[in-house]
Kinemage of the C-alpha trace (Angstrom):
@kinemage 1
@onewidth
@group {chain A} dominant
@subgroup {mainchain}
@vectorlist {calphas} color= white
{ca met a 1} P 107.267 -81.808 70.067
{ca gly a 2} L 103.533 -81.236 70.508
{ca glu a 3} L 101.712 -78.369 68.842
{ca asn a 4} L 99.155 -76.168 70.501
{ca val a 5} L 96.555 -75.417 67.845
{ca arg a 6} L 94.769 -72.196 68.668
{ca glu a 7} L 91.329 -70.952 67.663
{ca leu a 8} L 90.498 -67.337 66.909
{ca arg a 9} L 86.878 -66.252 66.600
{ca arg a 10} L 86.325 -64.368 63.367
{ca pro a 11} L 83.199 -62.227 63.576
{ca ala a 12} L 80.271 -62.113 61.215
{ca ala a 13} L 80.811 -59.559 58.465
{ca gly a 14} L 78.813 -58.580 55.407
{ca gly a 15} L 76.292 -61.344 55.952
{ca glu a 16} L 79.004 -63.968 56.376
{ca pro a 17} L 78.748 -66.197 59.468
{ca pro a 18} L 81.262 -66.159 62.332
{ca phe a 19} L 83.721 -69.044 62.466
{ca glu a 20} L 86.771 -70.298 64.325
{ca leu a 21} L 90.046 -69.664 62.495
{ca ser a 22} L 92.743 -72.180 63.450
{ca tyr a 23} L 96.457 -71.446 63.599
{ca val a 24} L 99.644 -72.720 65.190
{ca arg a 25} L 102.861 -71.136 66.421
{ca thr a 26} L 106.027 -73.136 66.988
{ca gly a 27} L 109.671 -72.520 67.875
{ca pro a 28} L 111.287 -69.943 70.145
{ca arg a 29} L 109.210 -66.785 70.569
{ca thr a 30} L 110.550 -63.635 68.942
{ca ala a 31} L 109.146 -60.183 68.222
{ca thr a 32} L 108.965 -60.918 64.466
{ca pro a 33} L 107.929 -64.485 63.607
{ca ala a 34} L 107.916 -65.992 60.138
{ca leu a 35} L 104.344 -66.330 58.865
{ca ile a 36} L 104.490 -69.196 56.342
{ca ile a 37} L 101.646 -69.324 53.805
{ca pro a 38} L 101.323 -72.390 51.566
{ca gly a 39} L 99.943 -72.524 48.041
{ca gly a 40} L 96.670 -73.530 46.492
{ca pro a 41} L 94.217 -72.091 47.042
{ca gly a 42} L 93.207 -75.216 48.890
{ca leu a 43} L 96.290 -76.418 50.718
{ca ala a 44} L 95.859 -76.764 54.458
{ca ser a 45} L 98.510 -75.402 56.819
{ca leu a 46} L 98.225 -77.432 60.008
{ca leu a 47} L 98.461 -81.119 59.099
{ca pro a 48} L 100.649 -81.159 55.937
{ca tyr a 49} L 103.465 -79.023 57.392
{ca arg a 50} L 104.023 -80.501 60.851
{ca gly a 51} L 107.418 -81.854 59.797
{ca leu a 52} L 108.388 -78.521 58.290
{ca arg a 53} L 107.545 -76.703 61.521
{ca arg a 54} L 109.542 -79.217 63.548
{ca arg a 55} L 112.615 -78.653 61.382
{ca ala a 56} L 112.058 -74.879 61.491
{ca ala a 57} L 111.921 -74.932 65.303
{ca glu a 58} L 115.075 -77.050 65.462
{ca gly a 59} L 116.759 -74.351 63.367
{ca gly a 60} L 115.618 -71.585 65.704
{ca leu a 61} L 112.750 -70.157 63.644
{ca asp a 62} L 109.622 -68.735 65.256
{ca val a 63} L 106.888 -69.878 62.840
{ca leu a 64} L 103.211 -69.022 62.485
{ca met a 65} L 100.895 -70.902 60.116
{ca val a 66} L 97.212 -70.097 59.689
{ca glu a 67} L 94.616 -72.550 58.382
{ca his a 68} L 93.050 -70.797 55.383
{ca arg a 69} L 89.348 -70.016 55.749
{ca gly a 70} L 87.282 -72.717 54.028
{ca val a 71} L 90.003 -75.340 54.523
{ca gly a 72} L 90.660 -77.987 57.184
{ca arg a 73} L 90.028 -76.791 60.705
{ca ser a 74} L 88.840 -73.383 59.442
{ca arg a 75} L 86.241 -74.885 57.112
{ca his a 76} L 82.990 -74.561 59.089
{ca asp a 77} L 80.999 -71.813 60.761
{ca leu a 78} L 79.926 -72.002 64.405
{ca ala a 79} L 76.811 -73.996 63.446
{ca gly a 80} L 78.910 -76.625 61.687
{ca arg a 81} L 78.042 -75.507 58.156
{ca val a 82} L 80.693 -75.165 55.449
{ca leu a 83} L 81.599 -71.513 54.979
{ca pro a 84} L 79.745 -69.920 52.053
{ca ala a 85} L 81.284 -68.738 48.810
{ca asp a 86} L 80.612 -65.119 49.801
{ca ala a 87} L 83.168 -65.508 52.613
{ca met a 88} L 85.897 -66.364 50.113
{ca arg a 89} L 87.745 -63.153 49.282
{ca val a 90} L 91.469 -62.434 49.222
{ca thr a 91} L 90.968 -59.360 51.402
{ca ala a 92} L 89.143 -61.452 54.019
{ca val a 93} L 92.028 -63.940 54.080
{ca leu a 94} L 94.506 -61.086 54.529
{ca asp a 95} L 92.520 -59.718 57.443
{ca asp a 96} L 92.512 -63.219 58.983
{ca leu a 97} L 96.302 -63.136 58.921
{ca ala a 98} L 96.417 -59.690 60.479
{ca ala a 99} L 93.975 -60.818 63.191
{ca val a 100} L 96.273 -63.722 64.105
{ca leu a 101} L 99.208 -61.310 64.416
{ca asp a 102} L 97.052 -59.184 66.721
{ca ala a 103} L 96.086 -62.222 68.798
{ca glu a 104} L 99.752 -63.121 69.197
{ca gly a 105} L 100.774 -59.572 70.093
{ca val a 106} L 102.921 -59.320 66.948
{ca asp a 107} L 103.391 -55.919 65.333
{ca arg a 108} L 105.311 -57.144 62.280
{ca ala a 109} L 106.170 -60.512 60.750
{ca tyr a 110} L 108.239 -61.977 57.932
{ca leu a 111} L 105.820 -63.104 55.225
{ca ile a 112} L 106.950 -66.399 53.650
{ca gly a 113} L 104.604 -67.311 50.810
{ca ser a 114} L 104.694 -70.077 48.216
{ca ser a 115} L 102.813 -69.859 44.896
{ca tyr a 116} L 99.275 -68.725 45.858
{ca gly a 117} L 100.802 -68.044 49.280
{ca ser a 118} L 103.204 -65.631 47.590
{ca tyr a 119} L 100.202 -63.854 46.080
{ca leu a 120} L 98.723 -63.531 49.573
{ca ser a 121} L 102.070 -62.331 50.951
{ca ser a 122} L 102.384 -59.562 48.359
{ca ser a 123} L 98.724 -58.660 48.793
{ca phe a 124} L 99.247 -58.496 52.561
{ca gly a 125} L 102.079 -56.055 51.887
{ca ala a 126} L 99.699 -53.909 49.842
{ca arg a 127} L 96.893 -54.037 52.439
{ca his a 128} L 98.894 -54.055 55.699
{ca pro a 129} L 102.335 -52.591 54.853
{ca asp a 130} L 103.026 -51.599 58.454
{ca arg a 131} L 102.860 -55.262 59.522
{ca val a 132} L 105.685 -56.525 57.246
{ca ala a 133} L 109.292 -56.926 58.443
{ca gly a 134} L 110.454 -58.736 55.315
{ca met a 135} L 109.163 -61.068 52.629
{ca leu a 136} L 110.155 -64.285 50.888
{ca leu a 137} L 108.265 -65.144 47.707
{ca asp a 138} L 108.698 -68.755 46.628
{ca ser a 139} L 107.470 -69.373 43.055
{ca ala a 140} L 106.152 -65.828 42.891
{ca leu a 141} L 102.590 -65.471 41.654
{ca gln a 142} L 101.879 -61.815 40.840
{ca ser a 143} L 99.355 -61.252 38.074
{ca thr a 144} L 96.723 -63.028 36.008
{ca glu a 145} L 98.414 -61.419 33.003
{ca asp a 146} L 101.374 -63.758 33.525
{ca leu a 147} L 99.384 -66.539 31.867
{ca ala a 148} L 101.103 -65.370 28.676
{ca leu a 149} L 104.489 -66.289 30.171
{ca glu a 150} L 103.211 -69.771 31.071
{ca arg a 151} L 101.897 -70.314 27.571
{ca asp a 152} L 105.139 -69.236 25.939
{ca arg a 153} L 107.351 -71.380 28.164
{ca leu a 154} L 105.205 -74.502 27.813
{ca arg a 155} L 104.987 -74.256 24.042
{ca thr a 156} L 108.679 -73.538 23.661
{ca leu a 157} L 109.543 -76.664 25.647
{ca phe a 158} L 106.878 -79.122 24.544
{ca trp a 159} L 105.427 -78.112 21.189
{ca asp a 160} L 107.523 -75.842 18.996
{ca ala a 161} L 110.971 -77.416 19.354
{ca asp a 162} L 112.430 -79.985 16.966
{ca asp a 163} L 113.467 -82.420 19.704
{ca asp a 164} L 112.323 -85.614 21.421
{ca leu a 165} L 110.139 -83.797 23.948
{ca ser a 166} L 108.087 -81.783 21.455
{ca arg a 167} L 107.891 -84.600 18.910
{ca gly a 168} L 106.671 -86.980 21.607
{ca val a 169} L 104.047 -84.540 22.897
{ca arg a 170} L 102.768 -83.783 19.389
{ca arg a 171} L 102.536 -87.526 18.715
{ca leu a 172} L 100.491 -88.138 21.879
{ca val a 173} L 98.043 -85.398 20.924
{ca ser a 174} L 97.771 -86.683 17.346
{ca asp a 175} L 97.037 -90.146 18.782
{ca gly a 176} L 93.926 -88.708 20.385
{ca ile a 177} L 95.004 -88.338 24.017
{ca asp a 178} L 93.243 -85.389 25.647
{ca glu a 179} L 95.495 -82.371 25.142
{ca arg a 180} L 94.625 -81.035 28.593
{ca val a 181} L 95.791 -84.267 30.239
{ca val a 182} L 98.960 -84.334 28.119
{ca leu a 183} L 99.781 -80.831 29.286
{ca asp a 184} L 99.101 -81.597 32.950
{ca val a 185} L 101.210 -84.780 32.886
{ca val a 186} L 104.263 -83.465 31.049
{ca arg a 187} L 104.266 -80.224 33.040
{ca ala a 188} L 104.175 -82.111 36.341
{ca ala a 189} L 106.869 -84.553 35.185
{ca tyr a 190} L 109.162 -81.729 34.072
{ca glu a 191} L 108.718 -79.773 37.286
{ca leu a 192} L 109.284 -82.836 39.479
{ca ala a 193} L 112.249 -84.401 37.700
{ca gly a 194} L 113.060 -82.612 34.436
{ca pro a 195} L 113.497 -83.870 30.859
{ca asp a 196} L 114.811 -87.271 31.966
{ca leu a 197} L 111.342 -88.163 33.238
{ca val a 198} L 109.414 -86.531 30.392
{ca arg a 199} L 111.283 -88.383 27.620
{ca pro a 200} L 110.209 -91.942 28.556
{ca leu a 201} L 106.664 -90.707 29.185
{ca val a 202} L 106.242 -89.287 25.681
{ca arg a 203} L 108.235 -92.048 23.953
{ca his a 204} L 105.789 -94.833 24.853
{ca arg a 205} L 102.065 -95.221 25.156
{ca pro a 206} L 100.736 -94.167 28.578
{ca gly a 207} L 101.612 -96.615 31.338
{ca leu a 208} L 101.859 -96.701 35.117
{ca ala a 209} L 103.990 -93.564 35.441
{ca trp a 210} L 101.659 -91.642 33.152
{ca his a 211} L 98.543 -92.623 35.083
{ca ala a 212} L 100.195 -91.805 38.415
{ca leu a 213} L 101.048 -88.322 37.174
{ca ala a 214} L 97.583 -87.834 35.695
{ca ala a 215} L 96.034 -88.651 39.080
{ca tyr a 216} L 98.459 -86.236 40.755
{ca ala a 217} L 98.194 -83.297 38.353
{ca ser a 218} L 95.095 -83.399 36.182
{ca arg a 219} L 91.632 -82.018 36.975
{ca asp a 220} L 88.405 -83.558 35.742
{ca gly a 221} L 84.844 -82.473 36.409
{ca ser a 222} L 85.058 -83.388 40.095
{ca val a 223} L 86.417 -81.034 42.739
{ca ala a 224} L 89.470 -82.348 44.562
{ca arg a 225} L 89.193 -82.669 48.330
{ca ile a 226} L 91.488 -84.544 50.694
{ca pro a 227} L 90.212 -83.445 54.121
{ca gly a 228} L 92.808 -81.600 56.163
{ca ile a 229} L 95.327 -81.721 53.308
{ca tyr a 230} L 93.914 -80.168 50.146
{ca glu a 231} L 90.378 -78.789 49.870
{ca phe a 232} L 89.701 -76.800 46.717
{ca asp a 233} L 85.929 -77.063 46.694
{ca val a 234} L 85.128 -73.954 48.776
{ca val a 235} L 88.213 -71.775 48.196
{ca gly a 236} L 88.045 -72.437 44.468
{ca thr a 237} L 85.769 -69.394 44.485
{ca ile a 238} L 88.858 -67.225 45.079
{ca ala a 239} L 90.722 -69.025 42.304
{ca phe a 240} L 88.066 -68.270 39.705
{ca arg a 241} L 86.631 -64.959 40.961
{ca glu a 242} L 89.924 -63.185 41.747
{ca leu a 243} L 92.769 -65.196 40.167
{ca his a 244} L 91.113 -65.929 36.789
{ca tyr a 245} L 91.464 -69.713 36.826
{ca gly a 246} L 88.711 -69.740 34.205
{ca ala a 247} L 90.626 -67.688 31.628
{ca ala a 248} L 89.489 -68.269 28.052
{ca pro a 249} L 91.739 -70.601 26.024
{ca asp a 250} L 93.565 -68.881 23.179
{ca gly a 251} L 92.982 -71.740 20.723
{ca leu a 252} L 96.646 -72.723 20.453
{ca pro a 253} L 98.188 -76.014 21.646
{ca leu a 254} L 99.059 -76.774 25.263
{ca asp a 255} L 97.120 -73.936 26.824
{ca pro a 256} L 97.393 -73.900 30.644
{ca ala a 257} L 93.971 -72.223 30.708
{ca leu a 258} L 92.593 -75.707 29.961
{ca thr a 259} L 93.735 -77.173 33.289
{ca tyr a 260} L 90.811 -75.896 35.350
{ca ala a 261} L 88.327 -75.602 32.470
{ca pro a 262} L 86.312 -78.670 33.601
{ca leu a 263} L 85.524 -76.892 36.882
{ca ala a 264} L 84.647 -73.459 35.521
{ca glu a 265} L 80.867 -73.915 35.496
{ca arg a 266} L 80.908 -74.582 39.260
{ca tyr a 267} L 82.416 -71.222 40.174
{ca pro a 268} L 81.734 -67.508 39.620
{ca ala a 269} L 83.219 -65.625 36.698
{ca phe a 270} L 86.346 -63.525 37.065
{ca glu a 271} L 85.649 -60.126 38.633
{ca gly a 272} L 89.182 -58.758 38.810
{ca glu a 273} L 92.249 -58.921 41.003
{ca pro a 274} L 92.174 -57.191 44.394
{ca tyr a 275} L 95.526 -55.443 43.839
{ca asp a 276} L 97.920 -54.565 41.042
{ca leu a 277} L 100.854 -56.428 42.578
{ca thr a 278} L 103.127 -55.879 39.595
{ca ala a 279} L 103.041 -52.175 40.412
{ca ala a 280} L 102.716 -52.501 44.196
{ca val a 281} L 106.079 -54.235 44.744
{ca ala a 282} L 107.893 -51.087 43.597
{ca ala a 283} L 106.789 -49.447 46.859
{ca phe a 284} L 107.695 -52.337 49.172
{ca pro a 285} L 110.542 -50.969 51.364
{ca trp a 286} L 111.313 -54.177 53.255
{ca pro a 287} L 113.941 -56.773 52.280
{ca met a 288} L 112.648 -59.372 49.834
{ca val a 289} L 113.927 -62.788 48.755
{ca leu a 290} L 112.695 -64.405 45.539
{ca leu a 291} L 113.118 -68.189 45.298
{ca ser a 292} L 112.791 -69.335 41.692
{ca gly a 293} L 113.091 -72.850 40.270
{ca asp a 294} L 114.616 -73.223 36.833
{ca arg a 295} L 112.017 -75.934 35.990
{ca asp a 296} L 109.037 -73.951 37.277
{ca leu a 297} L 106.375 -73.878 34.549
{ca arg a 298} L 103.421 -72.548 36.584
{ca thr a 299} L 105.197 -69.436 37.820
{ca pro a 300} L 108.055 -69.126 35.312
{ca pro a 301} L 111.362 -67.564 36.459
{ca glu a 302} L 110.632 -64.417 34.452
{ca ile a 303} L 108.118 -63.408 37.141
{ca ala a 304} L 110.644 -63.556 39.973
{ca glu a 305} L 113.186 -61.780 37.786
{ca arg a 306} L 110.722 -58.956 37.141
{ca val a 307} L 109.934 -58.568 40.859
{ca ala a 308} L 113.661 -58.556 41.660
{ca arg a 309} L 114.190 -55.709 39.176
{ca thr a 310} L 111.225 -53.747 40.535
{ca ala a 311} L 111.405 -54.029 44.326
{ca pro a 312} L 113.851 -51.695 46.113
{ca asp a 313} L 115.651 -54.375 48.163
{ca ala a 314} L 115.188 -57.745 46.452
{ca thr a 315} L 117.510 -60.735 46.291
{ca leu a 316} L 116.909 -63.341 43.584
{ca val a 317} L 117.833 -66.938 44.437
{ca arg a 318} L 117.805 -69.453 41.588
{ca leu a 319} L 117.352 -73.133 42.423
{ca his a 320} L 117.559 -76.289 40.315
{ca asn a 321} L 113.973 -77.081 41.134
{ca gly a 322} L 110.391 -77.061 39.916
{ca his a 323} L 107.411 -75.305 41.439
{ca ser a 324} L 107.151 -74.412 45.156
{ca ala a 325} L 110.303 -75.016 47.161
{ca leu a 326} L 108.052 -75.142 50.234
{ca asp a 327} L 106.678 -78.438 48.947
{ca thr a 328} L 109.582 -79.808 46.896
{ca his a 329} L 112.713 -78.451 48.618
{ca pro a 330} L 111.655 -77.202 52.064
{ca met a 331} L 115.161 -77.256 53.555
{ca ala a 332} L 116.244 -74.684 50.968
{ca leu a 333} L 113.271 -72.501 51.852
{ca leu a 334} L 113.935 -72.742 55.595
{ca asn a 335} L 117.601 -71.875 55.171
{ca ala a 336} L 116.700 -68.898 52.982
{ca thr a 337} L 114.152 -67.821 55.595
{ca arg a 338} L 116.817 -67.912 58.321
{ca arg a 339} L 119.069 -65.716 56.207
{ca leu a 340} L 116.230 -63.239 55.710
{ca val a 341} L 115.326 -63.133 59.413
{ca arg a 342} L 118.976 -62.578 60.344
{ca gly a 343} L 119.412 -59.780 57.808
{ca glu a 344} L 121.822 -61.929 55.779
{ca his a 345} L 119.673 -62.378 52.650
{ca his a 346} L 122.211 -60.723 50.351
{ca arg a 347} L 124.501 -63.727 50.917
{ca leu a 348} L 121.985 -66.114 49.377
{ca pro a 349} L 122.952 -65.889 45.667
{ca ala a 350} L 126.472 -67.072 46.514
{ca glu a 351} L 124.926 -69.954 48.468
{ca glu a 352} L 122.731 -71.290 45.659
{ca pro a 353} L 124.862 -74.449 45.104
{ca ala a 354} L 124.771 -75.211 48.831
{ca leu a 355} L 120.993 -74.769 48.921
{ca asp a 356} L 120.604 -77.129 45.971
{ca arg a 357} L 122.672 -79.779 47.754
{ca leu a 358} L 120.525 -79.775 50.888
{ca arg a 359} L 118.638 -83.003 51.538
{ca arg a 360} L 115.178 -83.070 50.031
{ca thr a 361} L 112.578 -84.234 52.497
{ca gly a 362} L 109.002 -85.464 52.578
{ca val a 363} L 106.708 -87.227 50.121
{ca ser a 364} L 107.645 -84.817 47.330
{ca ala a 365} L 111.265 -85.983 47.572
{ca arg a 366} L 110.300 -89.640 47.059
{ca phe a 367} L 107.697 -89.163 44.348
{ca pro a 368} L 110.092 -88.325 41.463
{ca his a 369} L 112.167 -91.452 42.179
{ca leu a 370} L 109.011 -93.578 42.214
{ca leu a 371} L 107.870 -92.071 38.930
{ca gln a 372} L 111.225 -92.726 37.276
{ca thr a 373} L 111.088 -96.326 38.462
{ca leu a 374} L 107.602 -96.721 36.991
{ca ala a 375} L 108.671 -95.056 33.736
{ca his a 376} L 111.577 -97.495 33.337
{ca ala a 377} L 109.217 -100.397 34.064
{ca asp a 378} L 106.806 -99.100 31.421
{ca ala a 379} L 109.649 -98.823 28.905
{ca ala a 380} L 110.653 -102.426 29.544
{ca val a 381} L 107.227 -103.779 28.570
{ca arg a 382} L 106.086 -101.290 25.933
{ca pro a 383} L 107.622 -100.881 22.457
{ca arg a 384} L 109.234 -97.600 21.579
{ca arg a 385} L 107.299 -95.551 19.072
């Protein structure tokens, strides 16, 4: 199935240059499509999710995906220059989404957001409430204040406990391995495959599995960019200026504020969030679904649980999963989206075991198996400590 990528001219505003915003719509046309917003900021929409859109169309979903300004095919202005930092604002991104709905003749859509995409979805609800038919938040990101929940969960799992995981992590740090890298590696391993992958990683000196995870998860002083897939360099301005990626470390072990610390000098300081989403969700009248992974360390389950208690019509769905079902268990997300679109979302909690059993697809499904294979190979050649 071919895809017709469309271009929408976004006008100059506030000194920002005009540019072409790219988007795609697939599946049978309906009055209320599902607008799927990936995470990041930095993830592209068009190239990485072609398979997802094909499976969504096969399941009868009308799907819209918009290439985020500053990323992929929406990266340059009309003169071919990379969009400036001043063009990177959450409110501008939200208005891009609304403009695509207008271009498609869509009054309302189902907002399906993952991680940073969930932040955009909730913010869209605050800015354009009349355009929302329903909402699915996958790995809900709601407030910069939730850094405290991340810190508590990470330290409980990997530092404070009297078990193999915490002892192994403390030993790695005492051996002089950069604490920021230790955090990034063990967090990624736990989210991808759970304790069974973390244990061999912290039991032996770093080997192939460790270095593969460090390349996947850790940030150094360079800015990651894989053209058309993941491009943080420009949209990182949103991450630091409005999402507080440069939060000050609290001086205690395994602080997630360290992850992006090497990049902080490249970006503006935090100015504040555009909306108080923790309060805003209480006024969201539309049906909501919260997908929450029990191994999610970046947006811990407590966030989804809080939203589910606050929103008037919210259904919490717990998965045996890590962060972002869109990227790690997309079939579960698509099935939950179909339930939401059909008005059957209240059936989802009873279907959690069935969602967990769905086939996991894509590169993210193969990566944990590869890592476990590498970890076993490392264990075979390295002495246990």
